[in-house]
C-alpha positions as CSV (number, residue, x, y, z in Angstrom):
1,M,-0.1,0.1,0.0
2,T,1.4,3.5,-0.6
3,E,0.7,6.3,1.6
4,H,1.1,10.2,1.2
5,F,2.3,12.0,4.1
6,G,2.5,16.1,5.0
7,K,4.9,18.6,4.0
8,I,7.2,21.3,5.6
9,L,8.0,24.9,4.1
10,I,11.8,25.9,4.1
11,V,12.0,29.0,2.6
12,F,15.8,30.7,2.4
13,V,16.4,34.0,1.6
14,L,20.1,34.8,0.8
15,G,22.0,38.0,-0.5
16,I,23.4,36.6,-3.9
17,L,25.3,37.8,-6.7
18,F,27.4,37.3,-9.7
19,N,30.6,38.4,-11.4
20,T,29.9,40.5,-14.6
21,P,27.6,42.2,-14.4
22,C,27.0,41.7,-10.6
23,Y,23.6,42.1,-9.0
24,A,21.5,41.4,-6.0
25,N,19.7,37.7,-5.9
26,N,17.5,35.4,-3.7
27,L,17.7,31.7,-3.8
28,S,14.0,30.9,-2.6
29,I,12.9,27.1,-2.1
30,T,9.0,26.9,-1.4
31,N,6.3,24.5,-1.4
32,V,8.1,21.5,-0.4
33,T,6.0,18.3,-0.8
34,L,6.0,14.4,-0.6
35,G,4.7,12.5,-3.2
36,T,3.4,9.2,-2.9
37,R,5.5,6.3,-1.5
38,N,6.9,3.5,-3.3
39,P,7.7,0.7,-0.9
40,A,8.8,-1.9,-3.3
41,A,11.4,0.7,-4.5
42,K,11.9,2.2,-1.0
43,T,11.9,5.5,-2.7
44,V,9.5,8.8,-3.0
45,V,9.3,11.8,-4.9
46,V,10.0,15.2,-3.1
47,T,8.4,18.3,-5.1
48,F,9.2,22.0,-4.4
49,N,9.3,25.3,-6.5
50,A,12.6,27.2,-6.9
51,S,13.8,30.6,-7.5
52,W,16.6,33.0,-7.9
53,Q,17.5,36.5,-9.6
54,N,19.9,37.0,-12.6
55,S,21.3,33.6,-12.8
56,W,24.1,32.8,-15.8
57,R,25.6,30.5,-17.8
58,N,28.7,31.5,-20.4
59,K,31.2,30.0,-21.8
60,I,33.5,30.2,-18.7
61,N,31.2,29.2,-16.2
62,H,27.7,29.3,-14.6
63,D,25.6,29.6,-11.1
64,A,23.8,26.6,-9.9
65,A,21.6,26.0,-6.5
66,W,22.9,22.9,-4.2
67,L,19.9,21.2,-2.9
68,T,19.9,18.5,-0.4
69,V,16.9,16.6,0.9
70,R,16.3,15.5,4.2
71,L,13.5,13.6,6.0
72,N,12.4,13.4,9.8
73,N,9.7,11.5,11.1
74,S,8.6,14.1,13.7
75,Q,7.2,17.8,13.5
76,V,7.8,17.5,17.4
77,T,11.4,19.7,18.2
78,P,14.3,18.8,18.7
79,V,13.8,17.4,14.9
80,D,16.5,15.1,13.9
81,K,16.7,15.7,10.0
82,Q,18.5,12.9,7.9
83,L,20.0,13.9,4.7
84,C,18.7,11.1,1.8
85,Q,20.4,10.1,-1.6
86,I,19.0,10.6,-5.0
87,T,18.1,7.7,-6.5
88,A,19.8,8.1,-9.8
89,T,22.9,10.2,-11.1
90,G,24.2,12.1,-14.1
91,L,22.3,14.7,-16.1
92,S,19.4,14.9,-15.8
93,P,18.6,11.3,-14.3
94,A,15.6,9.4,-14.1
95,G,12.9,10.7,-11.3
96,T,14.3,14.1,-11.2
97,S,12.9,17.2,-13.2
98,P,13.6,20.7,-13.1
99,G,10.2,21.8,-13.0
100,N,8.7,23.9,-15.7
101,A,11.0,26.3,-16.5
102,S,12.7,25.1,-19.8
103,N,16.2,26.8,-19.6
104,L,17.2,24.3,-16.4
105,E,18.9,21.4,-16.0
106,I,19.8,19.1,-13.1
107,Y,23.1,17.5,-12.4
108,V,23.0,14.5,-9.5
109,P,26.7,14.0,-8.5
110,Q,28.1,10.4,-8.7
111,D,27.5,10.1,-4.9
112,A,24.0,11.3,-4.9
113,Y,24.2,13.0,-1.7
114,G,22.1,16.1,-3.4
115,A,21.8,18.0,-6.7
116,F,22.5,21.1,-8.7
117,L,20.2,23.0,-10.5
118,R,21.4,25.1,-13.1
119,P,21.0,27.1,-16.1
120,S,21.4,25.0,-19.3
121,T,21.0,27.7,-21.9
122,T,24.3,29.9,-22.4
123,G,23.8,33.3,-21.8
124,F,22.6,35.8,-19.2
125,V,19.6,33.7,-18.0
126,G,18.0,36.4,-15.8
127,N,15.6,35.7,-13.3
128,I,14.5,32.0,-12.4
129,A,11.3,31.1,-11.1
130,T,10.5,27.0,-11.7
131,Q,7.5,24.9,-10.3
132,N,7.5,21.6,-9.4
133,V,11.3,20.7,-9.3
134,Q,11.4,16.6,-8.5
135,L,13.8,14.9,-7.1
136,T,13.3,11.0,-6.1
137,I,15.2,9.9,-2.9
138,N,15.5,6.6,-1.2
139,Y,14.2,6.6,2.2
140,Q,15.3,3.6,3.3
141,N,19.0,4.4,2.9
142,C,18.5,7.2,5.4
143,G,16.9,5.2,7.8
144,F,13.2,5.2,7.3
145,S,10.7,2.5,6.8
146,D,7.6,1.9,4.9
147,T,5.3,2.7,7.5
148,D,6.9,5.7,9.3
149,Q,5.3,9.1,9.1
150,I,7.7,11.3,7.3
151,Y,8.1,14.9,6.6
152,A,10.6,16.4,4.2
153,S,12.8,19.5,4.0
154,V,15.2,20.9,1.2
155,F,18.1,23.1,1.8
156,G,19.6,25.3,-1.1
157,L,23.1,27.2,-1.2
158,E,24.2,29.2,-3.9
159,M,27.3,27.9,-5.8
160,V,29.4,28.8,-8.3
161,F,31.0,26.5,-11.1
162,I,35.1,26.8,-11.4
163,P,35.9,24.8,-14.7
164,Q,38.8,22.9,-15.1
165,G,42.2,24.8,-15.7
166,S,45.6,25.9,-15.3
167,F,46.0,29.1,-12.8
168,Y,49.0,30.8,-11.1
169,A,49.6,30.8,-7.4
170,G,51.5,34.0,-5.9
171,D,52.0,37.2,-7.2
172,Y,55.8,37.9,-7.7
173,N,56.6,37.9,-3.9
174,T,54.4,41.3,-3.1
175,S,52.5,39.6,-0.4
176,V,53.9,37.8,2.7
177,A,54.9,34.4,2.0
178,S,53.6,34.4,-1.6
179,L,54.5,31.5,-3.3
180,N,57.4,31.5,-5.9
181,S,59.9,29.6,-7.9
182,G,63.3,30.6,-5.7
183,S,64.7,33.5,-3.7
184,T,66.5,34.7,-7.5
185,D,62.8,33.9,-9.3
186,T,59.8,35.5,-7.8
187,T,57.5,33.8,-10.9
188,P,54.2,32.5,-9.3
189,W,53.9,28.6,-9.2
190,H,51.6,27.7,-12.7
191,I,49.4,24.9,-12.0
192,T,49.0,22.7,-14.9
193,S,47.4,19.4,-13.8
194,E,46.3,17.6,-10.1
195,N,49.8,15.5,-10.6
196,P,51.9,15.7,-7.7
197,I,53.8,19.1,-7.3
198,P,57.4,18.6,-6.6
199,V,58.5,21.7,-4.1
200,T,62.1,22.3,-4.1
201,N,65.2,24.4,-2.2
202,A,66.6,25.4,-5.3
203,S,67.4,29.0,-5.7
204,S,65.8,29.4,-9.0
205,G,63.5,27.0,-10.8
206,G,60.7,24.8,-9.8
207,Y,58.6,25.5,-7.4
208,Q,59.5,27.0,-3.9
209,Y,57.7,26.9,-0.8
210,V,57.8,30.6,1.1
211,S,56.5,30.1,4.5
212,A,55.2,33.0,7.3
213,N,56.9,30.8,10.1
214,N,53.3,29.6,12.0
215,A,53.8,26.9,14.4
216,G,54.5,23.6,12.9
217,E,55.0,25.3,9.3
218,F,57.5,24.6,6.8
219,A,60.2,26.8,6.6
220,T,61.0,28.4,3.5
221,A,62.9,26.5,0.7
222,A,61.7,23.4,2.3
223,T,61.7,20.2,0.2
224,F,58.2,18.3,0.1
225,T,55.9,17.0,-2.1
226,I,52.1,18.0,-2.8
227,P,50.6,14.5,-3.5
228,A,48.3,14.1,-6.4
229,A,45.2,13.3,-4.2
230,F,45.4,17.0,-2.5
231,P,42.9,19.1,-4.6
232,K,45.2,21.5,-6.4
233,G,42.4,23.9,-7.9
234,Y,43.1,22.5,-11.5
235,N,40.1,20.2,-11.6
236,A,36.4,21.8,-11.3
237,F,34.7,22.1,-8.6
238,Y,31.6,24.3,-7.2
239,A,32.4,26.9,-4.4
240,M,29.8,28.6,-2.1
241,K,29.1,31.9,-3.4
242,Y,28.8,33.5,-0.2
243,E,30.5,32.7,3.2
244,I,27.9,30.5,5.3
245,N,25.6,32.8,6.8
246,E,23.4,33.2,10.4
247,G,20.2,31.9,8.5
248,E,21.8,28.8,6.9
249,W,23.8,28.1,10.2
250,V,20.2,28.3,12.2
251,E,19.0,25.8,9.7
252,F,21.9,23.6,10.3
253,F,21.8,23.2,14.1
254,N,18.4,23.4,14.7
255,S,17.9,20.1,12.2
256,L,20.4,18.4,14.8
257,P,19.7,15.7,17.3
258,A,19.4,17.2,20.8
259,A,22.5,15.5,21.8
260,A,24.8,17.3,19.0
261,R,23.3,20.5,19.4
262,P,25.7,21.5,22.7
263,N,28.8,20.9,20.6
264,R,28.0,23.4,17.9
265,D,26.6,26.1,20.5
266,L,28.4,29.2,18.7
267,T,27.0,31.2,21.6
268,D,28.7,29.2,24.3
269,N,31.9,29.9,26.6
270,N,33.7,28.6,23.5
271,H,32.5,30.9,21.0
272,K,30.9,34.3,21.2
273,N,29.8,33.7,25.1
274,S,27.0,35.7,24.9
275,D,23.1,35.3,23.6
276,S,23.4,39.2,23.0
277,V,24.9,41.1,19.5
278,L,28.1,41.2,19.5
279,N,30.3,42.4,16.8
280,R,27.1,42.0,14.4
281,N,26.7,38.3,15.3
282,T,22.7,38.2,16.4
283,L,22.7,34.4,16.8
284,N,20.6,33.4,20.2
285,C,20.6,30.0,21.3
286,S,18.3,28.8,24.2
287,G,15.8,26.7,26.0
288,T,15.6,22.7,26.3
289,P,16.4,21.1,23.6
290,L,18.5,24.3,22.6
291,L,17.0,26.2,19.6
292,C,18.9,29.0,17.8
293,S,17.3,32.0,16.1
294,T,19.0,34.8,14.4
295,Q,18.0,38.3,13.9
296,R,19.7,39.0,10.3
297,P,19.9,35.5,8.5
298,A,21.7,37.2,5.4
299,R,24.4,38.1,7.4
300,A,27.8,36.4,7.3
301,L,28.5,34.1,10.0
302,S,31.1,34.5,12.6
303,Y,32.6,32.8,15.6
304,L,33.3,29.8,13.7
305,S,35.8,27.2,14.8
306,W,37.2,25.0,12.4
307,M,35.4,22.1,13.8
308,D,31.8,23.6,13.4
309,L,32.8,24.5,9.7
310,A,33.9,21.3,9.2
311,A,30.6,19.7,10.7
312,F,28.5,22.3,8.5
313,L,30.3,20.8,5.4
314,D,30.0,17.5,6.4
315,W,26.0,18.1,7.1
316,D,25.8,19.4,3.6
317,A,27.5,16.7,1.5
318,L,30.2,19.4,1.3
319,R,34.1,19.9,1.9
320,P,36.5,22.2,3.1
321,L,38.6,24.1,0.1
322,S,42.1,24.0,-0.6
323,E,44.6,27.4,-0.3
324,L,45.1,26.6,-3.9
325,E,41.6,26.5,-4.9
326,F,41.0,29.5,-2.9
327,E,43.5,31.5,-5.4
328,K,42.1,29.8,-8.3
329,M,38.6,30.6,-7.8
330,S,39.8,34.4,-6.8
331,R,42.4,35.2,-9.9
332,G,41.0,32.7,-12.7
333,P,43.5,31.5,-15.4
334,F,45.3,35.1,-15.9
335,L,48.7,36.0,-14.7
336,P,48.8,37.6,-11.4
337,N,48.6,41.3,-11.1
338,T,51.3,42.0,-8.6
339,G,49.7,42.5,-5.3
340,E,46.3,42.0,-6.4
341,Y,43.0,41.9,-4.5
342,V,40.5,39.4,-5.3
343,W,38.4,41.8,-7.8
344,G,41.9,41.7,-9.7
345,T,43.1,45.3,-9.0
346,Q,45.2,47.1,-6.2
347,A,42.5,49.3,-5.7
348,V,40.5,49.0,-2.3
349,T,38.4,51.1,-0.5
350,A,36.3,50.3,2.8
351,A,32.8,50.4,3.4
352,N,31.7,53.0,5.6
353,T,27.9,53.8,5.4
354,I,25.1,51.4,5.1
355,S,21.8,52.1,3.8
356,G,18.7,52.7,6.0
357,T,18.4,52.4,9.7
358,T,17.7,48.4,9.7
359,E,19.1,45.7,7.6
360,D,16.4,43.3,6.4
361,G,18.6,41.7,3.4
362,T,18.2,44.3,1.0
363,E,20.7,46.9,2.8
364,T,23.6,48.7,0.6
365,I,27.0,50.0,1.2
366,T,26.6,53.8,0.2
367,T,30.3,54.5,0.5
368,V,31.3,55.5,-2.7
369,D,33.7,53.2,-4.8
370,A,33.6,50.6,-1.7
371,N,34.3,46.9,-2.2
372,A,35.5,45.3,1.2
373,N,34.8,45.0,4.9
374,Y,38.1,45.7,6.7
375,N,40.6,47.7,9.0
376,N,38.4,47.8,11.8
377,T,36.3,50.4,10.2
378,T,33.1,52.0,12.3
379,L,30.1,51.4,10.5
380,S,27.3,54.3,10.5
381,G,23.8,53.5,9.1
382,G,21.7,50.4,9.1
383,D,22.0,48.3,12.2
384,A,25.1,50.5,13.0
385,S,22.9,52.9,14.2
386,Q,22.1,50.8,17.4
387,G,25.7,51.8,18.9
388,V,28.1,49.0,20.2
389,G,27.9,45.5,19.2
390,F,26.5,46.3,15.9
391,N,28.7,49.1,14.4
392,M,31.8,46.7,13.7
393,G,31.7,43.2,12.3
394,P,30.5,41.2,9.0
395,L,28.3,42.4,6.7
396,R,25.6,40.6,4.6
397,G,26.8,38.3,1.7
398,G,27.5,40.0,-1.8
399,I,26.3,43.7,-0.1
400,F,28.9,45.3,-2.6
401,A,27.1,44.4,-5.6
402,G,24.4,46.6,-7.2
403,T,22.5,46.8,-10.8
404,N,25.7,48.7,-12.4
405,A,28.5,47.0,-10.6
406,T,31.4,45.9,-11.9
407,R,33.8,43.0,-10.6
408,V,36.1,45.6,-9.0
409,N,33.6,47.4,-7.2
410,S,31.4,44.4,-6.0
411,G,34.5,42.8,-4.7
412,A,33.9,39.8,-6.8
413,S,36.3,37.0,-7.6
414,Y,37.3,36.2,-11.7
415,Y,34.6,33.9,-11.5
416,G,31.8,35.4,-9.3
417,V,32.2,33.9,-6.1
418,M,31.8,36.7,-3.4
419,D,33.3,37.9,-0.2
420,L,37.2,36.4,-0.5
421,G,38.9,39.3,0.6
422,G,37.6,40.8,3.9
423,N,34.6,40.5,5.9
424,L,35.6,37.0,7.5
425,K,38.8,35.2,7.1
426,E,38.2,32.0,5.1
427,R,39.1,28.8,6.4
428,V,41.3,26.7,4.1
429,V,43.1,23.6,4.2
430,T,46.8,24.8,4.0
431,I,49.9,23.1,2.1
432,G,51.8,24.6,4.9
433,N,52.8,21.3,7.0
434,N,51.9,17.5,6.6
435,S,48.7,17.5,8.1
436,G,47.1,19.7,5.5
437,L,48.8,17.9,2.7
438,A,47.3,14.8,4.1
439,F,43.8,16.1,2.7
440,T,42.5,14.2,0.1
441,G,39.4,16.1,-1.0
442,S,36.5,13.3,0.5
443,Q,33.3,15.0,0.6
444,G,30.7,14.8,3.0
445,T,28.2,12.3,3.6
446,G,25.4,14.3,5.6
447,V,25.9,11.8,8.9
448,L,27.7,13.6,11.8
449,D,29.2,11.4,15.0
450,T,27.3,10.0,17.6
451,T,30.1,8.9,19.9
452,T,28.7,10.2,23.4
453,G,30.8,13.5,24.0
454,F,31.5,14.1,20.7
455,E,28.3,14.2,18.8
456,G,27.5,16.8,15.9
457,N,31.2,16.6,14.6
458,A,32.1,15.8,11.2
459,N,33.8,12.5,10.6
460,V,35.2,12.6,7.4
461,T,38.3,10.2,6.9
462,G,41.3,12.7,6.0
463,W,39.8,15.6,7.0
464,P,42.2,18.3,9.0
465,G,42.0,18.3,12.8
466,M,40.6,14.7,12.7
467,D,41.0,13.2,16.6
468,V,43.6,10.7,17.1
469,Q,40.7,8.4,18.0
470,P,38.9,8.4,14.7
471,L,35.5,7.7,16.4
472,N,35.8,11.0,17.8
473,G,35.7,12.9,14.4
474,V,37.0,16.5,13.7
475,T,38.3,17.7,16.8
476,G,41.2,20.0,16.5
477,A,42.6,22.1,13.5
478,A,45.8,20.7,12.5
479,G,46.2,21.1,8.6
480,S,44.0,24.0,8.2
481,G,44.7,27.8,8.2
482,F,43.3,31.1,6.6
483,R,43.0,33.1,3.7
484,G,41.5,36.5,2.4
485,G,41.3,38.5,5.8
486,S,38.7,40.1,7.6
487,W,36.9,43.0,8.9
488,A,39.4,43.5,11.5
489,D,42.4,43.1,9.3
490,S,44.4,45.2,7.1
491,A,44.5,45.4,3.7
492,D,47.3,43.1,3.0
493,Y,45.6,40.2,4.4
494,L,43.1,40.6,1.7
495,R,45.7,40.2,-1.2
496,I,44.6,37.0,-3.1
497,S,48.3,35.6,-2.7
498,D,48.8,36.8,1.0
499,R,49.7,33.6,3.2
500,T,50.4,34.8,6.5
501,E,47.9,32.8,8.2
502,A,48.0,30.3,5.5
503,A,49.2,27.8,8.0
504,L,47.8,29.0,11.6
505,A,46.1,26.1,12.6
506,S,43.5,27.7,15.3
507,T,40.7,25.8,16.9
508,A,39.2,29.1,18.3
509,A,36.1,30.4,17.2
510,L,36.9,34.4,16.9
511,N,34.7,37.3,15.8
512,T,36.6,37.3,12.4
513,F,36.3,33.7,11.5
514,G,34.0,32.6,8.9
515,G,34.0,29.9,6.3
516,R,32.5,28.4,3.1
517,G,32.6,25.3,1.4
518,V,32.9,23.4,-2.2
519,R,32.1,20.5,-4.0
520,T,34.4,18.4,-6.5
521,Y,32.6,18.3,-9.9
522,D,32.6,14.8,-11.1
523,G,30.6,15.6,-14.3
524,T,32.2,16.2,-17.9
């Protein structure tokens, strides 16, 4: 006997943009419903509507929505939502539909943990609104039986496709610890494949490592090899267009089993240590079971430890990015512009004034030519009018873009990834020590640790920070570092190739620490 069950409505409004031209977008997922269950195949169809603005696909790259489906069997909190796999993979596989929009397609990766909804036609696609998108999932594989009452939710993130291709890392020794070809040769590294990279101590020729002398970091001119399995940025991948925002974190946090939530509480004494607004972080977590809320869902999320970021990425079947991927998605395929910032020039202007008196996700920066949030600038306007706690800290993702924005004045990377310079530090996997080089790019599976005391930890083999007892998951930060700088850093930290903190492994959760994830692309 087949049965029909209820629905859950999940809506995400994200401040979203793209590179040339750059506009503010809104990704929305609504009207999530369950179709008839097929007990013989253990499948059920999940249907929903999706929309976003100013989508594009050109000969270089495109944007997409990364969609993951979760089931739960109770509408009573706490709701433990389980990631479910899609039943078929590849381009437009059986059991999927992009809905009634004719210019969209669906790609399901080989591990089937989610789907990319993306434009199918080349050109500036514009605003997208599609009804009755369909994904067929296997409910048995994510822990449900034929007779369970089940409810569905769909989580969405805007992504940018970074195509396969060669690129340069380093900017002629202009930035601190910028990679080069030797003490007498400041030529940047040219990454032309995912093959192993021998790093030498030659004075010229080959690739030379330049150290910022962080604890445990290789010394300048150290000899080592970057393994074939380490993600170097040559192969194609999708990157989150924005840093994780507060609304996305709240949805993640409130989907976890009750036992996992205390380990991911960003308001506890290991993180913000407050439910009040501090440095523009508005998270409030309280109650039994613990639940989080936010006043500003579109604002970039601060106070993220490496362990927190890893947990979010594992939960959504993503993975951490490497510092070489950071340079690829910032610079694109071109030769470096000496000392350049993420938007390709040496010009940087700090944000100062926010429009209006409150920030509802549509606020803009009114400072002329501003393209970054850095240097401990005291903000005015917007929420900053409320004073201390509101006037210094991160801004919403993509705030610098507007209807007439260019790559430079929107602060966009070559491929249209936003906020890689300033706002919050980007947590990356470093090439600067053996712990980082052990990373093989394995992707999350949506299943977090359940070991007593370590609930809610990422547990993907090979990820930086894995505990000496692997059953405990990611409990440290060895092998991680930072790129891109933050709202509190000087402009030098915002340079694409600045590696001052590239091998700075920190387990702390500070008001300048954020992050985003990527996903290796396995299509053609």
